[in-house]
C-alpha positions in Angstrom: 19.0 31.0 15.7 20.6 27.9 17.0 18.5 24.9 18.3 19.6 25.8 21.8 18.3 29.3 21.4 15.0 28.0 19.9 14.6 25.6 22.9 14.8 28.6 25.2 11.6 30.0 23.6 8.5 28.5 25.3 6.7 25.9 23.1 3.1 26.4 22.0 2.2 23.0 20.6 5.2 20.6 20.8 6.9 18.8 23.7 10.5 19.3 24.4 11.3 15.8 23.1 9.6 16.5 19.8 11.5 19.7 19.3 14.8 17.9 20.0 13.8 15.0 17.7 13.4 17.5 14.9 16.7 19.2 15.4 18.5 15.8 15.6 16.7 13.9 12.8 15.5 16.8 10.5 11.8 15.9 10.5 8.6 15.3 12.5 5.4 13.4 11.8 2.4 14.3 13.9 -0.8 12.2 13.5 -4.0 14.1 13.4 -2.5 17.5 14.2 -5.0 19.5 12.1 -8.6 19.1 13.3 -11.7 18.3 11.3 -13.1 21.8 11.4 -10.1 23.2 9.5 -10.0 20.2 7.2 -13.6 20.7 6.2 -12.9 24.3 5.4 -9.8 23.5 3.4 -11.7 20.8 1.4 -14.6 23.1 0.6 -12.1 25.5 -1.1 -10.1 22.7 -2.7 -13.1 21.1 -4.3 -14.0 24.5 -5.8 -10.5 24.8 -7.3 -10.7 21.2 -8.7 -13.9 22.2 -10.5 -12.4 25.4 -11.8 -9.5 23.4 -13.2 -11.8 21.6 -15.6 -11.9 24.8 -17.7 -8.1 24.8 -18.1 -6.3 23.0 -20.9 -2.7 23.8 -19.9 -0.8 24.7 -16.7 -0.7 28.3 -15.7 0.0 30.6 -12.7 -2.7 28.9 -10.7 -2.7 25.2 -11.7 0.0 22.7 -12.6 -1.8 20.1 -14.6 -0.7 16.6 -15.7 -0.5 16.2 -19.5 -3.5 13.9 -19.4 -5.7 16.5 -17.7 -9.2 17.0 -19.2 -12.5 18.6 -18.2 -14.1 15.2 -17.7 -11.1 13.7 -16.0 -9.2 16.4 -14.1 -5.6 15.5 -13.1 -4.0 18.2 -11.0 -0.4 18.1 -9.9 -0.5 21.3 -8.0 -2.4 24.4 -6.9 0.2 27.1 -6.9 0.6 29.7 -4.1 -2.6 28.8 -2.3 -2.3 31.5 0.4 -2.8 34.0 -2.4 -5.8 32.2 -4.0 -8.4 32.2 -1.2 -9.0 33.9 2.2 -9.4 30.5 3.9 -6.1 29.3 2.5 -4.5 32.6 3.5 -5.8 32.4 7.1 -4.6 28.8 7.5 -1.1 29.4 6.1 -0.4 32.7 7.9 -2.4 32.4 11.1 -3.5 28.8 11.5 -2.3 26.0 13.8 0.7 25.1 11.7 2.2 28.6 12.4 2.4 27.7 16.1 4.3 24.6 15.0 6.7 26.6 12.9 7.3 29.0 15.8 8.2 26.1 18.1 10.9 25.0 15.7 12.2 28.4 14.4 11.9 30.6 17.4 9.7 33.7 18.0 10.4 35.5 14.8 9.0 33.7 11.8 8.6 34.6 8.1 6.5 32.9 5.5 8.2 31.9 2.3 5.8 30.0 0.0 2.9 27.5 -0.2 1.6 24.9 -2.6 -1.0 22.1 -2.7 0.4 18.9 -4.3 -2.4 16.5 -5.3 -0.6 13.3 -6.4 -3.7 12.3 -8.3 -5.1 8.8 -8.2 -4.1 6.0 -10.5 -0.5 7.0 -11.2 0.0 10.4 -9.7 3.6 11.2 -10.4 6.6 10.4 -8.2 8.8 13.1 -6.8 12.4 12.0 -7.1 14.9 12.3 -4.3 16.0 15.9 -3.8 16.5 18.6 -1.2 14.6 21.9 -1.2 17.1 24.6 -0.3 19.0 24.5 -3.6 15.8 25.8 -5.3 15.7 28.9 -3.1 19.0 29.4 -1.1 18.9 31.4 2.1 21.7 32.7 4.3 21.1 29.9 6.7 19.4 26.5 6.8 16.5 27.3 9.1 13.7 27.0 6.4 11.4 24.1 7.0 8.3 22.9 5.2 5.1 21.7 7.0 2.8 19.4 5.1 -0.8 18.6 5.9 -2.3 15.3 4.7 -5.9 16.2 3.7 -6.8 12.5 3.4 -5.7 9.2 5.0 -2.3 8.2 3.5 -1.1 4.6 3.2 1.8 2.9 1.4 -0.2 2.5 -1.8 -0.7 6.3 -2.1 2.9 7.3 -2.4 3.6 8.9 1.0 6.5 11.2 1.4 9.7 9.5 2.5 12.6 11.2 4.3 16.1 10.1 5.1 16.6 10.8 8.9 19.6 12.9 9.7 20.3 13.8 6.0 19.8 17.5 6.9 23.2 17.3 8.5 24.9 15.5 5.7 25.9 16.3 2.1 24.0 18.9 0.0 23.8 17.6 -3.5 24.2 19.0 -7.0 20.8 19.1 -8.7 22.2 19.8 -12.2 22.4 17.1 -14.8 25.5 16.1 -16.9 24.5 18.6 -19.6 24.5 21.5 -17.1 20.7 21.8 -17.1 18.8 21.9 -13.8 16.9 18.7 -13.2 15.8 19.2 -9.6 16.7 15.7 -8.5 19.8 13.9 -7.1 21.8 12.3 -9.8 21.8 8.5 -10.1 25.6 8.4 -9.4 25.0 10.2 -6.1 22.2 8.0 -4.9 24.6 5.4 -3.3 25.6 8.2 -0.9 21.9 8.5 0.2 21.0 6.0 2.9 17.9 4.8 1.1 17.7 1.8 3.4 16.9 4.2 6.3 14.0 5.9 4.6 11.0 6.8 6.9 7.7 6.7 5.0 5.5 9.3 6.6 2.0 7.7 6.4 -0.9 8.8 8.6 -4.6 9.6 9.0 -6.3 12.7 7.7 -5.0 15.8 9.3 -1.5 14.4 10.0 1.4 16.8 9.6 4.9 16.3 8.3 7.7 18.7 8.9 11.1 18.5 7.1 14.2 20.7 7.2 15.2 22.4 3.9 18.4 20.2 3.7 16.4 16.9 4.2 16.7 14.4 1.4 13.1 13.4 0.6 10.8 12.1 -2.2 7.8 10.1 -2.9 6.6 7.2 -5.1 3.8 7.3 -7.6 0.3 7.0 -6.3 -1.0 3.6 -7.4 -4.2 3.8 -5.5 -7.7 4.9 -6.7 -7.5 7.8 -4.2 -5.8 11.2 -4.6 -3.2 12.2 -2.0 -3.5 16.0 -1.5 -0.7 17.4 0.6 -0.9 21.1 1.5 2.6 22.5 2.0 3.9 25.7 3.6 7.5 26.8 4.0 8.6 29.1 6.8 12.0 30.4 7.9 13.5 32.2 10.8 13.3 35.9 10.3 17.1 36.1 10.2 17.3 33.8 7.1 17.7 36.1 4.0 17.0 34.8 0.5 20.3 35.0 -1.5 19.1 34.9 -5.1 15.8 35.9 -6.9 13.8 32.8 -6.0 11.0 30.8 -7.6 8.4 32.6 -5.4 10.1 35.8 -4.2 7.9 37.9 -6.5 4.7 36.3 -5.1 2.7 38.4 -2.7 3.4 37.6 0.9 6.6 35.8 0.2 9.3 36.6 2.9 6.7 38.4 5.0 7.2 38.3 8.8 4.1 36.6 10.2 5.2 36.1 13.9 7.4 38.3 16.1 9.6 41.0 14.6 11.7 41.5 11.4 15.4 40.6 11.9 17.9 43.4 12.3 20.8 41.1 11.6 21.1 38.3 9.0 22.4 34.9 10.3 24.8 33.2 7.9 25.6 29.5 7.9 29.2 28.8 6.7 28.2 25.7 4.8 27.9 26.5 1.0 24.7 26.1 -1.0 24.3 25.4 -4.7 23.3 28.3 -6.9 20.0 27.7 -8.8 19.3 28.7 -12.4 17.7 32.0 -13.3 14.1 31.2 -12.6 12.9 34.3 -14.5 13.7 32.5 -17.7 10.9 30.1 -17.1 9.9 27.4 -14.5 6.6 25.5 -14.2 7.2 23.0 -11.4 9.5 20.3 -10.0 7.1 17.8 -11.6 7.7 19.2 -15.1 11.4 19.3 -14.6 11.8 15.8 -13.1 9.5 14.3 -15.8 11.6 16.2 -18.4 8.7 18.1 -19.8 10.8 21.3 -19.6 14.4 22.4 -19.0 15.6 25.1 -16.7 18.3 27.5 -17.8 
């Protein structure tokens, strides 16, 4: 669905100027969008998972752990697929206020793709190098977007997410290395093409929301503060966006489920090409493990 068609659909939570800003610049940043009632519920569940992680010694289907993780000093990188882990997380991701936001930017027919909770732990939580998302899970069009919720106040010291405004309409980069292995980051030789001087760092108070298009160049610095920076992320797409290859999360329950409106009868194809990812069935832990060279993708 084109932006013009989306704008014909009455908005639920955004103003017309905000919707147009997203289509032009590829991102939105909304201070305090998620209220304290929801945040308190999300934190109660999150604290329980942090405690549960103390009993794990290695990453698994639920947790992505930093190498230094211990029971006494838990260091989580990610809670995988949160909508499948707890009813509160499922309710928030499939029926919560951010779904209204997704509908305002995608149109009336919306499908859920995946979710994750990135922690960026205190005192050195890892950077996420500059990359784009869609190469990890190509679709027939570029409607997919990701909505992030800051569960704590986020300032410069905590490694906020940075986006390059307008990059969603520019080059789609090769995320393979010189050796042909997937690295999940833009190669150093291509970084001069990225307008890093234009980066917008998306800081904000607890409950703030970020939205970025699947083609958006984005990343974040390490967290050098003494506070963790949990960012709850959900990816949605227009119902007419069809996944093109077996994806990282396509075998996860609820992935590609229509959660608003109706299933599409026709697939929408964008003529711009998209990079083909590796065969994820051969093994994949996370973007963190790849970018920190803890593992190699096929």
